C-alpha positions in Angstrom: 103.0 38.5 19.1 106.5 38.1 17.8 106.7 34.7 20.0 104.0 33.4 17.5 106.3 34.1 14.6 109.2 32.6 16.1 107.5 29.5 17.3 106.3 29.1 13.7 109.7 29.5 12.3 111.2 27.0 15.0 108.8 24.3 14.2 109.5 24.6 10.6 113.4 24.4 10.8 113.0 21.3 13.7 110.8 19.5 11.1 113.0 19.9 8.0 116.0 18.9 10.3 114.1 15.6 11.5 112.1 15.0 8.6 111.5 11.2 7.7 109.0 11.7 4.8 107.9 14.8 3.0 104.4 15.2 1.0 103.0 18.4 -0.6 99.3 18.5 -0.9 96.2 20.9 -1.6 93.2 21.8 0.5 90.1 23.9 0.4 86.7 24.2 2.3 84.3 26.2 4.2 84.7 29.1 6.8 82.2 29.8 9.5 83.8 33.2 10.5 83.2 35.9 13.4 84.4 38.9 14.9 84.5 39.0 18.7 84.5 42.5 19.8 84.8 43.9 23.5 82.1 47.0 23.5 82.8 47.6 27.1 79.4 49.3 29.1 77.8 51.5 26.5 74.5 52.4 27.6 71.6 51.8 25.0 73.8 49.9 22.9 73.1 46.4 21.6 74.4 44.0 18.6 73.3 40.7 17.4 76.4 39.2 15.4 76.2 36.2 13.2 78.9 33.9 11.9 79.6 34.8 8.0 80.1 32.1 5.7 83.4 32.3 3.5 86.0 29.7 2.0 89.8 29.0 2.1 91.8 27.4 -0.3 95.8 26.7 -0.6 98.5 24.4 -0.3 100.8 22.9 2.6 103.7 20.6 3.2 103.4 17.4 5.6 106.7 16.6 7.3 106.6 13.5 9.2 109.2 13.4 12.1 108.0 9.9 13.2 104.9 7.7 13.1 102.9 9.5 15.3 104.1 13.2 14.8 104.2 15.5 11.6 104.6 19.2 11.1 102.7 21.1 8.4 103.2 24.4 7.3 100.4 25.7 5.2 99.4 29.0 3.0 96.0 29.8 2.5 93.7 32.2 1.1 91.0 32.8 3.6 87.9 34.8 3.3 86.6 35.9 7.0 84.5 38.6 8.7 81.1 38.8 10.3 77.3 39.6 9.8 75.9 42.0 12.4 73.0 43.7 13.4 73.3 46.7 15.7 71.1 49.3 17.5 71.5 52.4 19.7 68.9 54.5 21.5 68.7 57.3 23.9 65.9 59.1 25.6 65.8 61.8 23.2 64.4 60.3 20.4 67.2 59.5 18.7 67.7 55.7 17.4 70.2 54.0 15.1 70.2 50.6 13.7 72.2 48.9 11.1 73.0 45.5 9.3 76.5 45.1 8.4 78.4 42.6 6.2 82.1 42.7 7.1 84.3 40.9 4.4 88.2 40.2 5.5 90.5 38.5 3.2 93.7 37.2 4.3 96.7 35.3 3.5 97.4 33.0 6.3 100.2 31.0 7.3 99.5 28.2 10.0 102.3 25.9 10.9 100.6 22.9 12.7 101.8 20.0 14.7 99.8 16.9 14.1 99.7 13.7 16.4 98.2 10.5 15.3 96.9 8.8 18.2 95.4 5.8 16.2 96.0 5.3 12.3 94.6 7.4 10.1 93.0 9.9 13.0 95.0 13.0 13.8 94.6 15.8 16.2 96.6 18.9 15.5 97.4 22.6 17.1 99.8 25.4 15.9 100.4 29.2 15.8 99.1 31.2 12.9 100.2 34.5 11.2 97.6 35.8 8.6 98.3 38.9 6.1 95.5 41.1 5.5 95.0 41.8 1.6 91.4 43.3 1.8 88.5 44.4 3.7 85.0 45.5 2.6 81.9 46.7 4.6 78.4 46.4 3.1 76.1 48.4 5.4 72.3 49.2 5.6 71.3 51.5 8.3 68.4 53.4 9.6 68.8 56.6 11.8 65.9 58.4 13.5 66.3 61.8 15.3 62.7 62.9 16.5 60.6 62.9 13.5 63.2 62.7 10.9 64.1 59.1 9.8 66.8 58.5 7.2 67.7 55.3 5.6 70.8 54.5 3.2 73.2 51.6 2.4 76.9 51.8 1.7 79.5 49.5 0.3 83.0 51.0 1.3 86.8 50.0 1.6 87.8 49.7 5.3 91.2 48.1 5.0 92.7 51.4 6.7 90.6 50.5 9.9 92.3 46.9 10.5 95.6 46.1 11.2 97.8 44.2 8.3 98.9 41.3 10.4 97.0 39.0 12.6 98.2 36.3 15.0 96.5 33.2 16.1 96.5 29.7 17.4 94.6 26.9 15.7 93.3 23.8 17.2 91.6 20.8 15.1 91.2 17.2 14.2 90.9 15.0 10.9 90.8 11.7 9.4 92.8 10.1 6.5 90.1 8.3 4.4 93.1 6.8 2.1 96.8 7.5 1.9 96.1 10.8 -0.1 92.6 12.0 0.8 91.6 13.7 4.1 89.2 15.7 5.9 89.4 18.1 8.8 87.8 20.4 11.1 89.7 23.3 12.8 89.0 26.2 14.7 91.2 29.4 14.7 91.4 31.7 17.8 92.4 35.4 17.1 95.1 36.5 19.9 95.7 39.9 18.4 93.4 43.2 18.3 93.0 43.8 14.6 91.3 47.0 14.8 93.4 49.8 13.5 94.5 52.3 16.7 93.2 55.8 16.3 91.5 55.2 13.0 88.3 57.6 13.7 87.6 58.9 10.5 83.8 59.1 10.0 83.8 58.8 6.1 85.0 55.2 6.8 81.5 53.3 7.6 82.7 50.4 9.8 79.1 49.7 10.9 79.0 48.0 14.3 82.7 46.9 14.1 85.6 49.6 14.2 88.8 51.0 15.7 87.0 52.1 19.0 86.8 48.5 20.4 89.1 45.4 20.6 88.1 43.3 17.6 89.7 39.6 17.1 89.1 36.9 14.4 87.3 33.8 15.3 86.8 31.1 12.4 85.5 27.4 12.2 87.0 25.8 9.0 85.8 22.5 7.7 88.6 21.4 5.0 88.8 18.7 2.3 92.5 17.8 1.2 94.4 15.9 -0.9 98.3 15.0 -0.3 100.4 14.2 -3.6 
């Protein structure tokens, strides 16, 4: 994943050496986030995960290197995660079901290459590095063992269960309504496993997502931005 960081730094260095015009700006918008997880072949285990709404807000620098191309480094606060229902059962009368809301807060630093095929319309792609600043899990679960059923809810800090740095790539497109105002849609594909290796602490209620399985971020973002 060092290649992601080096690519981002190289793009920034190239942009500043070739800059024809530099503009600063701010952007904010909606996140539709999820976590993709490989559970392997677990007998009797199923889950139903859904996108979790969140938001992002931050600033950027647009560095025009030609009429058709620009490089745009950004720094964004991003609320991500997932909502998931899971269940497990065996043939001895044991069953378990839970509903979890995982909230992951990141400072994301994408570096986007923008291409304008026609005036005002752009497509973009580029690497991203994310820094985890908090992780919470709100969970409600029911466990049945024979004739005994127990229900409970928890709200715990699970930051220790996730890696502090995430690497990914972004692809997207946007439209500039005026010289300053624009809207864009972007999809972030997580490349790194964000579950912390070896963290099997039973006191950390991770719900359906935890360090036993490979877990990656997936975020669809809709933004409105303004260039100064």
